LUMROGU-285533 format. One record per residue (C-alpha): residue number from 1; residue in three letters; x, y, z. Coordinates in nm, 4 decimals. Example, Ala and Ser with C-alpha at 12.3 -4.5 7.8 and 13.67 -1.06 7.14 Angstrom:
2
<node><pos>1</pos><code>Ala</code><xx>1.2300</xx><yy>-0.4500</yy><zz>0.7800</zz></node>
<node><pos>2</pos><code>Ser</code><xx>1.3670</xx><yy>-0.1060</yy><zz>0.7140</zz></node>
END
This chain:
142
<node><pos>1</pos><code>Unk</code><xx>-1.5403</xx><yy>0.9190</yy><zz>2.3628</zz></node>
<node><pos>2</pos><code>Unk</code><xx>-1.3489</xx><yy>0.7094</yy><zz>2.0510</zz></node>
<node><pos>3</pos><code>Unk</code><xx>-1.4172</xx><yy>0.7935</yy><zz>1.6823</zz></node>
<node><pos>4</pos><code>Unk</code><xx>-1.5624</xx><yy>0.4923</yy><zz>1.5271</zz></node>
<node><pos>5</pos><code>Unk</code><xx>-1.4016</xx><yy>0.4246</yy><zz>1.1805</zz></node>
<node><pos>6</pos><code>Unk</code><xx>-1.6206</xx><yy>0.4287</yy><zz>0.9179</zz></node>
<node><pos>7</pos><code>Unk</code><xx>-1.4142</xx><yy>0.2905</yy><zz>0.6344</zz></node>
<node><pos>8</pos><code>Unk</code><xx>-1.5601</xx><yy>-0.0627</yy><zz>0.5940</zz></node>
<node><pos>9</pos><code>Unk</code><xx>-1.9263</xx><yy>-0.0632</yy><zz>0.7134</zz></node>
<node><pos>10</pos><code>Unk</code><xx>-1.9598</xx><yy>-0.4635</yy><zz>0.8246</zz></node>
<node><pos>11</pos><code>Unk</code><xx>-1.6450</xx><yy>-0.5494</yy><zz>0.6718</zz></node>
<node><pos>12</pos><code>Unk</code><xx>-1.6154</xx><yy>-0.8256</yy><zz>0.9585</zz></node>
<node><pos>13</pos><code>Unk</code><xx>-1.8344</xx><yy>-1.0577</yy><zz>0.8019</zz></node>
<node><pos>14</pos><code>Unk</code><xx>-1.5575</xx><yy>-1.1517</yy><zz>0.5638</zz></node>
<node><pos>15</pos><code>Unk</code><xx>-1.3656</xx><yy>-1.2760</yy><zz>0.8664</zz></node>
<node><pos>16</pos><code>Unk</code><xx>-1.3778</xx><yy>-1.6262</yy><zz>1.0358</zz></node>
<node><pos>17</pos><code>Unk</code><xx>-1.1631</xx><yy>-1.7891</yy><zz>1.2789</zz></node>
<node><pos>18</pos><code>Unk</code><xx>-0.8451</xx><yy>-1.8427</yy><zz>1.1512</zz></node>
<node><pos>19</pos><code>Unk</code><xx>-0.6415</xx><yy>-2.1908</yy><zz>1.2151</zz></node>
<node><pos>20</pos><code>Unk</code><xx>-0.4148</xx><yy>-2.0297</yy><zz>1.4530</zz></node>
<node><pos>21</pos><code>Unk</code><xx>-0.7192</xx><yy>-1.8752</yy><zz>1.6510</zz></node>
<node><pos>22</pos><code>Unk</code><xx>-0.8996</xx><yy>-2.2246</yy><zz>1.6640</zz></node>
<node><pos>23</pos><code>Unk</code><xx>-0.5726</xx><yy>-2.3906</yy><zz>1.7888</zz></node>
<node><pos>24</pos><code>Unk</code><xx>-0.5336</xx><yy>-2.1276</yy><zz>2.0618</zz></node>
<node><pos>25</pos><code>Unk</code><xx>-0.8974</xx><yy>-2.2281</yy><zz>2.1668</zz></node>
<node><pos>26</pos><code>Unk</code><xx>-0.8614</xx><yy>-2.5659</yy><zz>2.1770</zz></node>
<node><pos>27</pos><code>Unk</code><xx>-0.5323</xx><yy>-2.4981</yy><zz>2.4010</zz></node>
<node><pos>28</pos><code>Unk</code><xx>-0.6977</xx><yy>-2.2335</yy><zz>2.6240</zz></node>
<node><pos>29</pos><code>Unk</code><xx>-0.9820</xx><yy>-2.4563</yy><zz>2.6497</zz></node>
<node><pos>30</pos><code>Unk</code><xx>-0.8537</xx><yy>-2.8572</yy><zz>2.6474</zz></node>
<node><pos>31</pos><code>Unk</code><xx>-1.0137</xx><yy>-3.1132</yy><zz>2.4564</zz></node>
<node><pos>32</pos><code>Unk</code><xx>-1.1733</xx><yy>-3.3490</yy><zz>2.6761</zz></node>
<node><pos>33</pos><code>Unk</code><xx>-1.3567</xx><yy>-3.6581</yy><zz>2.5115</zz></node>
<node><pos>34</pos><code>Unk</code><xx>-1.6150</xx><yy>-3.7427</yy><zz>2.7886</zz></node>
<node><pos>35</pos><code>Unk</code><xx>-1.8703</xx><yy>-3.5684</yy><zz>2.9968</zz></node>
<node><pos>36</pos><code>Unk</code><xx>-1.7380</xx><yy>-3.3889</yy><zz>3.3418</zz></node>
<node><pos>37</pos><code>Unk</code><xx>-1.8378</xx><yy>-3.1225</yy><zz>3.5650</zz></node>
<node><pos>38</pos><code>Unk</code><xx>-1.6612</xx><yy>-2.7936</yy><zz>3.5250</zz></node>
<node><pos>39</pos><code>Unk</code><xx>-1.5239</xx><yy>-2.5220</yy><zz>3.7743</zz></node>
<node><pos>40</pos><code>Unk</code><xx>-1.8708</xx><yy>-2.4213</yy><zz>3.8736</zz></node>
<node><pos>41</pos><code>Unk</code><xx>-2.0247</xx><yy>-2.7448</yy><zz>3.8748</zz></node>
<node><pos>42</pos><code>Unk</code><xx>-2.1930</xx><yy>-2.7679</yy><zz>3.5009</zz></node>
<node><pos>43</pos><code>Unk</code><xx>-2.1952</xx><yy>-3.0789</yy><zz>3.2737</zz></node>
<node><pos>44</pos><code>Unk</code><xx>-1.9667</xx><yy>-3.0032</yy><zz>3.0069</zz></node>
<node><pos>45</pos><code>Unk</code><xx>-1.7844</xx><yy>-3.1812</yy><zz>2.7370</zz></node>
<node><pos>46</pos><code>Unk</code><xx>-1.5392</xx><yy>-3.1620</yy><zz>2.4374</zz></node>
<node><pos>47</pos><code>Unk</code><xx>-1.3473</xx><yy>-2.8039</yy><zz>2.4036</zz></node>
<node><pos>48</pos><code>Unk</code><xx>-1.5611</xx><yy>-2.6479</yy><zz>2.7086</zz></node>
<node><pos>49</pos><code>Unk</code><xx>-1.8679</xx><yy>-2.6998</yy><zz>2.5393</zz></node>
<node><pos>50</pos><code>Unk</code><xx>-2.1584</xx><yy>-2.7018</yy><zz>2.8062</zz></node>
<node><pos>51</pos><code>Unk</code><xx>-2.4111</xx><yy>-2.9965</yy><zz>2.7976</zz></node>
<node><pos>52</pos><code>Unk</code><xx>-2.6088</xx><yy>-2.8548</yy><zz>3.0527</zz></node>
<node><pos>53</pos><code>Unk</code><xx>-2.6542</xx><yy>-2.6490</yy><zz>3.3940</zz></node>
<node><pos>54</pos><code>Unk</code><xx>-2.5765</xx><yy>-2.8323</yy><zz>3.6920</zz></node>
<node><pos>55</pos><code>Unk</code><xx>-2.3780</xx><yy>-3.1638</yy><zz>3.7373</zz></node>
<node><pos>56</pos><code>Unk</code><xx>-2.3570</xx><yy>-3.4610</yy><zz>3.4817</zz></node>
<node><pos>57</pos><code>Unk</code><xx>-2.5647</xx><yy>-3.7614</yy><zz>3.5616</zz></node>
<node><pos>58</pos><code>Unk</code><xx>-2.3737</xx><yy>-4.0900</yy><zz>3.6641</zz></node>
<node><pos>59</pos><code>Unk</code><xx>-2.4598</xx><yy>-4.2042</yy><zz>3.3240</zz></node>
<node><pos>60</pos><code>Unk</code><xx>-2.2980</xx><yy>-3.8872</yy><zz>3.1571</zz></node>
<node><pos>61</pos><code>Unk</code><xx>-1.9788</xx><yy>-3.9197</yy><zz>3.3161</zz></node>
<node><pos>62</pos><code>Unk</code><xx>-1.9533</xx><yy>-4.2997</yy><zz>3.1639</zz></node>
<node><pos>63</pos><code>Unk</code><xx>-1.9784</xx><yy>-4.1564</yy><zz>2.7916</zz></node>
<node><pos>64</pos><code>Unk</code><xx>-1.6750</xx><yy>-4.1246</yy><zz>2.5877</zz></node>
<node><pos>65</pos><code>Unk</code><xx>-1.6855</xx><yy>-3.9023</yy><zz>2.2965</zz></node>
<node><pos>66</pos><code>Unk</code><xx>-1.5164</xx><yy>-3.9243</yy><zz>1.9423</zz></node>
<node><pos>67</pos><code>Unk</code><xx>-1.2682</xx><yy>-3.6521</yy><zz>1.8097</zz></node>
<node><pos>68</pos><code>Unk</code><xx>-1.5572</xx><yy>-3.6196</yy><zz>1.5356</zz></node>
<node><pos>69</pos><code>Unk</code><xx>-1.8380</xx><yy>-3.5465</yy><zz>1.8192</zz></node>
<node><pos>70</pos><code>Unk</code><xx>-1.6101</xx><yy>-3.2968</yy><zz>2.0037</zz></node>
<node><pos>71</pos><code>Unk</code><xx>-1.4954</xx><yy>-3.1039</yy><zz>1.6884</zz></node>
<node><pos>72</pos><code>Unk</code><xx>-1.8469</xx><yy>-3.0947</yy><zz>1.5608</zz></node>
<node><pos>73</pos><code>Unk</code><xx>-1.9955</xx><yy>-2.9539</yy><zz>1.8916</zz></node>
<node><pos>74</pos><code>Unk</code><xx>-1.6610</xx><yy>-2.6934</yy><zz>1.8760</zz></node>
<node><pos>75</pos><code>Unk</code><xx>-1.7374</xx><yy>-2.5903</yy><zz>1.5151</zz></node>
<node><pos>76</pos><code>Unk</code><xx>-2.1295</xx><yy>-2.5186</yy><zz>1.6073</zz></node>
<node><pos>77</pos><code>Unk</code><xx>-2.0184</xx><yy>-2.3047</yy><zz>1.9085</zz></node>
<node><pos>78</pos><code>Unk</code><xx>-1.7420</xx><yy>-2.1047</yy><zz>1.6933</zz></node>
<node><pos>79</pos><code>Unk</code><xx>-2.0117</xx><yy>-2.0508</yy><zz>1.4460</zz></node>
<node><pos>80</pos><code>Unk</code><xx>-2.2678</xx><yy>-1.9118</yy><zz>1.6973</zz></node>
<node><pos>81</pos><code>Unk</code><xx>-1.9680</xx><yy>-1.7129</yy><zz>1.8304</zz></node>
<node><pos>82</pos><code>Unk</code><xx>-1.8922</xx><yy>-1.5527</yy><zz>1.5152</zz></node>
<node><pos>83</pos><code>Unk</code><xx>-2.2842</xx><yy>-1.5068</yy><zz>1.4323</zz></node>
<node><pos>84</pos><code>Unk</code><xx>-2.2980</xx><yy>-1.2780</yy><zz>1.7433</zz></node>
<node><pos>85</pos><code>Unk</code><xx>-1.9615</xx><yy>-1.0893</yy><zz>1.5938</zz></node>
<node><pos>86</pos><code>Unk</code><xx>-2.1152</xx><yy>-1.0344</yy><zz>1.2664</zz></node>
<node><pos>87</pos><code>Unk</code><xx>-2.4132</xx><yy>-0.8927</yy><zz>1.4173</zz></node>
<node><pos>88</pos><code>Unk</code><xx>-2.3045</xx><yy>-0.6771</yy><zz>1.6758</zz></node>
<node><pos>89</pos><code>Unk</code><xx>-1.9870</xx><yy>-0.5573</yy><zz>1.5459</zz></node>
<node><pos>90</pos><code>Unk</code><xx>-2.0990</xx><yy>-0.4178</yy><zz>1.2258</zz></node>
<node><pos>91</pos><code>Unk</code><xx>-1.9318</xx><yy>-0.0272</yy><zz>1.2555</zz></node>
<node><pos>92</pos><code>Unk</code><xx>-1.5908</xx><yy>-0.1116</yy><zz>1.3622</zz></node>
<node><pos>93</pos><code>Unk</code><xx>-1.3485</xx><yy>-0.3292</yy><zz>1.1482</zz></node>
<node><pos>94</pos><code>Unk</code><xx>-1.1648</xx><yy>-0.5894</yy><zz>1.3364</zz></node>
<node><pos>95</pos><code>Unk</code><xx>-0.8288</xx><yy>-0.6838</yy><zz>1.2543</zz></node>
<node><pos>96</pos><code>Unk</code><xx>-0.7746</xx><yy>-1.0833</yy><zz>1.2201</zz></node>
<node><pos>97</pos><code>Unk</code><xx>-0.6096</xx><yy>-1.1154</yy><zz>1.5599</zz></node>
<node><pos>98</pos><code>Unk</code><xx>-0.8990</xx><yy>-0.9127</yy><zz>1.7189</zz></node>
<node><pos>99</pos><code>Unk</code><xx>-1.1502</xx><yy>-1.1171</yy><zz>1.5530</zz></node>
<node><pos>100</pos><code>Unk</code><xx>-0.9943</xx><yy>-1.4242</yy><zz>1.6740</zz></node>
<node><pos>101</pos><code>Unk</code><xx>-0.9999</xx><yy>-1.2925</yy><zz>2.0256</zz></node>
<node><pos>102</pos><code>Unk</code><xx>-1.3536</xx><yy>-1.2061</yy><zz>2.0224</zz></node>
<node><pos>103</pos><code>Unk</code><xx>-1.4675</xx><yy>-1.5451</yy><zz>1.8883</zz></node>
<node><pos>104</pos><code>Unk</code><xx>-1.2712</xx><yy>-1.6881</yy><zz>2.1763</zz></node>
<node><pos>105</pos><code>Unk</code><xx>-1.4278</xx><yy>-1.4819</yy><zz>2.4293</zz></node>
<node><pos>106</pos><code>Unk</code><xx>-1.7882</xx><yy>-1.5354</yy><zz>2.2853</zz></node>
<node><pos>107</pos><code>Unk</code><xx>-1.7568</xx><yy>-1.8975</yy><zz>2.2698</zz></node>
<node><pos>108</pos><code>Unk</code><xx>-1.6458</xx><yy>-1.9060</yy><zz>2.6397</zz></node>
<node><pos>109</pos><code>Unk</code><xx>-1.9030</xx><yy>-1.6750</yy><zz>2.7844</zz></node>
<node><pos>110</pos><code>Unk</code><xx>-2.2103</xx><yy>-1.7032</yy><zz>2.4976</zz></node>
<node><pos>111</pos><code>Unk</code><xx>-2.3662</xx><yy>-1.4666</yy><zz>2.2731</zz></node>
<node><pos>112</pos><code>Unk</code><xx>-2.5527</xx><yy>-1.3227</yy><zz>2.5889</zz></node>
<node><pos>113</pos><code>Unk</code><xx>-2.2509</xx><yy>-1.2841</yy><zz>2.7909</zz></node>
<node><pos>114</pos><code>Unk</code><xx>-2.0682</xx><yy>-1.1361</yy><zz>2.5225</zz></node>
<node><pos>115</pos><code>Unk</code><xx>-2.3257</xx><yy>-0.8656</yy><zz>2.4454</zz></node>
<node><pos>116</pos><code>Unk</code><xx>-2.1868</xx><yy>-0.5530</yy><zz>2.6509</zz></node>
<node><pos>117</pos><code>Unk</code><xx>-1.8294</xx><yy>-0.6230</yy><zz>2.5206</zz></node>
<node><pos>118</pos><code>Unk</code><xx>-1.9574</xx><yy>-0.6697</yy><zz>2.1603</zz></node>
<node><pos>119</pos><code>Unk</code><xx>-2.1620</xx><yy>-0.3232</yy><zz>2.1616</zz></node>
<node><pos>120</pos><code>Unk</code><xx>-1.8545</xx><yy>-0.1566</yy><zz>2.3420</zz></node>
<node><pos>121</pos><code>Unk</code><xx>-1.6520</xx><yy>-0.2755</yy><zz>2.0330</zz></node>
<node><pos>122</pos><code>Unk</code><xx>-1.9081</xx><yy>-0.1634</yy><zz>1.7819</zz></node>
<node><pos>123</pos><code>Unk</code><xx>-1.8667</xx><yy>0.1777</yy><zz>1.9206</zz></node>
<node><pos>124</pos><code>Unk</code><xx>-1.5367</xx><yy>0.1840</yy><zz>1.9044</zz></node>
<node><pos>125</pos><code>Unk</code><xx>-1.4640</xx><yy>0.1745</yy><zz>2.2930</zz></node>
<node><pos>126</pos><code>Unk</code><xx>-1.1765</xx><yy>-0.0931</yy><zz>2.2778</zz></node>
<node><pos>127</pos><code>Unk</code><xx>-1.0186</xx><yy>0.0193</yy><zz>2.6227</zz></node>
<node><pos>128</pos><code>Unk</code><xx>-1.3735</xx><yy>-0.0083</yy><zz>2.8024</zz></node>
<node><pos>129</pos><code>Unk</code><xx>-1.4416</xx><yy>-0.3357</yy><zz>2.6129</zz></node>
<node><pos>130</pos><code>Unk</code><xx>-1.1269</xx><yy>-0.4899</yy><zz>2.7276</zz></node>
<node><pos>131</pos><code>Unk</code><xx>-1.1667</xx><yy>-0.3721</yy><zz>3.0919</zz></node>
<node><pos>132</pos><code>Unk</code><xx>-1.5075</xx><yy>-0.5359</yy><zz>3.1069</zz></node>
<node><pos>133</pos><code>Unk</code><xx>-1.3503</xx><yy>-0.8666</yy><zz>2.9235</zz></node>
<node><pos>134</pos><code>Unk</code><xx>-1.1014</xx><yy>-0.8620</yy><zz>3.2315</zz></node>
<node><pos>135</pos><code>Unk</code><xx>-1.4209</xx><yy>-0.9248</yy><zz>3.4729</zz></node>
<node><pos>136</pos><code>Unk</code><xx>-1.4287</xx><yy>-1.2831</yy><zz>3.3399</zz></node>
<node><pos>137</pos><code>Unk</code><xx>-1.1092</xx><yy>-1.3798</yy><zz>3.4153</zz></node>
<node><pos>138</pos><code>Unk</code><xx>-1.0949</xx><yy>-1.6226</yy><zz>3.6759</zz></node>
<node><pos>139</pos><code>Unk</code><xx>-0.7696</xx><yy>-1.8396</yy><zz>3.7391</zz></node>
<node><pos>140</pos><code>Unk</code><xx>-0.6864</xx><yy>-2.1094</yy><zz>3.9686</zz></node>
<node><pos>141</pos><code>Unk</code><xx>-0.3327</xx><yy>-2.1347</yy><zz>4.1020</zz></node>
<node><pos>142</pos><code>Unk</code><xx>-0.2109</xx><yy>-2.4985</yy><zz>4.1788</zz></node>
END
């Protein structure tokens, strides 16, 4: 069992997603300025923002989005992800790169989906958290 550093209780609340972290998130997710059905057939738009479960309607598929709309939805998702980290990783001080990676992960899988990973990190069990995160990696080779 890993020892949790006790140096900075809830120091993670001073962190926010870095400019590089946001650029990396946008590159990984892609920026799509319209509604589309994602790999699991859920209606999605922008930077991987879930509109709703299930496929898009024909009306949704015809909607174009402005850069402002895409950025606003992404910022909202980032704020939700950061909040989940602030609430759940209170004992383990993160580096900026660790925080950025957790924001990206939480943004992608949602606060509920990230819960177990965040709990393990809070306990200082980084190796177990990484192994759990790897279960979410799905790649398609073209």
